C-alpha positions in Angstrom: 84.0 84.7 -79.6 82.2 87.2 -81.8 78.6 86.5 -82.8 79.7 87.2 -86.4 82.0 84.1 -86.4 79.1 81.7 -85.6 77.8 79.4 -88.4 74.1 78.9 -88.7 72.1 76.8 -91.2 68.9 77.9 -92.8 65.8 75.7 -93.0 66.8 74.9 -96.6 70.3 73.7 -95.6 72.4 76.7 -96.5 75.2 77.3 -93.9 76.6 80.8 -93.4 78.2 83.0 -90.7 76.2 85.7 -88.9 78.7 88.1 -90.4 76.0 88.3 -93.1 74.1 90.6 -90.7 77.1 92.7 -89.6 75.8 96.3 -89.3 72.2 95.2 -88.7 70.3 95.0 -85.5 69.2 91.4 -84.9 66.4 89.9 -82.9 67.2 86.2 -82.4 64.2 84.0 -81.4 63.9 80.4 -80.4 60.6 79.3 -81.9 58.2 76.4 -81.8 55.2 76.0 -84.0 53.1 74.0 -81.5 53.7 76.4 -78.6 50.9 78.4 -77.1 52.9 81.5 -77.8 52.8 81.1 -81.6 50.7 84.3 -82.0 54.0 86.1 -81.6 55.0 85.0 -85.1 52.7 87.7 -86.5 54.1 90.4 -84.2 57.7 89.4 -85.1 56.8 89.5 -88.8 55.3 92.9 -88.4 58.5 94.2 -86.7 60.6 92.6 -89.4 58.6 94.3 -92.1 58.4 97.7 -90.3 62.1 98.0 -89.6 63.8 96.0 -92.5 64.7 99.3 -94.2 66.4 100.3 -91.0 68.9 97.4 -91.1 66.9 95.2 -88.8 66.4 91.4 -89.1 64.5 88.8 -87.1 66.2 85.4 -87.1 64.0 82.4 -86.2 65.6 79.2 -84.7 63.1 76.4 -84.1 63.8 74.2 -81.1 62.2 71.0 -79.9 63.8 71.0 -76.5 60.4 71.8 -75.0 58.7 69.2 -77.1 56.6 71.7 -79.1 58.1 71.6 -82.6 57.4 69.5 -85.6 59.8 67.0 -87.0 62.0 68.9 -89.5 63.2 72.5 -90.1 61.4 72.5 -93.4 58.1 71.5 -91.7 58.6 74.1 -89.1 59.4 76.9 -91.6 56.4 75.9 -93.8 54.1 76.1 -90.8 55.5 79.5 -90.0 55.2 80.8 -93.5 51.8 79.3 -94.4 50.0 79.8 -91.1 51.6 83.1 -89.8 52.9 84.7 -93.0 56.5 84.6 -91.8 59.1 86.0 -94.3 62.0 86.5 -92.0 64.9 84.0 -92.1 64.2 80.6 -90.5 66.8 78.1 -89.6 67.4 74.5 -88.8 66.0 73.0 -85.6 68.6 73.6 -82.8 69.1 72.9 -79.2 69.1 76.0 -77.0 70.3 74.5 -73.7 72.9 72.1 -72.4 76.1 70.7 -73.7 74.7 70.2 -77.2 73.2 73.7 -77.5 74.0 75.5 -80.7 77.0 77.8 -80.3 74.7 80.8 -81.0 72.6 80.0 -78.0 75.6 79.2 -75.9 76.9 82.7 -76.6 73.6 84.7 -76.2 72.7 82.9 -73.0 76.2 83.4 -71.6 75.9 87.1 -72.3 72.4 87.6 -70.8 70.5 86.4 -67.8 66.9 85.6 -67.7 64.5 85.7 -64.7 65.5 82.2 -63.6 69.2 82.2 -64.7 71.0 81.8 -68.0 69.2 78.9 -69.5 66.5 79.4 -72.0 63.3 78.6 -70.0 60.8 78.3 -72.8 60.0 78.9 -76.5 60.0 82.5 -77.8 62.9 83.7 -75.7 64.3 86.7 -77.7 67.8 88.2 -77.8 68.5 91.7 -79.1 71.9 92.2 -80.8 73.0 95.7 -81.8 74.7 96.7 -85.1 78.1 96.1 -83.6 77.3 92.5 -82.6 76.8 93.2 -78.9 74.2 91.1 -77.2 72.1 93.9 -75.6 69.1 92.3 -73.9 67.1 89.1 -73.4 63.3 89.2 -73.5 61.2 86.5 -72.0 58.9 84.1 -73.8 55.8 86.0 -72.8 57.3 89.5 -73.6 55.3 90.4 -76.7 57.3 92.1 -79.4 55.1 95.1 -79.4 56.0 95.6 -75.7 59.7 96.1 -76.5 59.5 97.8 -79.9 60.8 101.1 -78.4 63.8 99.2 -77.1 64.5 97.9 -80.6 64.2 101.4 -82.0 67.1 102.6 -79.8 69.5 100.3 -81.8 68.3 101.0 -85.3 
């Protein structure tokens, strides 16, 4: 399955296919507003703003599988926007592991392997997708976006 055929739903309830981002480099991130790694929101936002004119987008997908997210997608996105100044697209709360995992996370985890296997091990796992829709690389939860900025630049 192509990543562009996958339906996702925004925090406001709009459903669309990822074909919307065809020709753009994507950084897909599972987020959680009560996680100790929330400081990464600011770095992700800085990358989004810096490279938006180079066909780059950050896509945030809140998940409560690690019990560190608020109750609804709207609450999660409001926390991101008000507390961390996030302007990149945020989506509904999804599952990232298991049989009920969102199809996007089933695909990106199948295509990449983390330090401890294919499962998403924690919040703020990041997946880099090139402009052709190829899933290039997985970055771990503690990998700060500034650490792999040069890697992103290769695909802009």
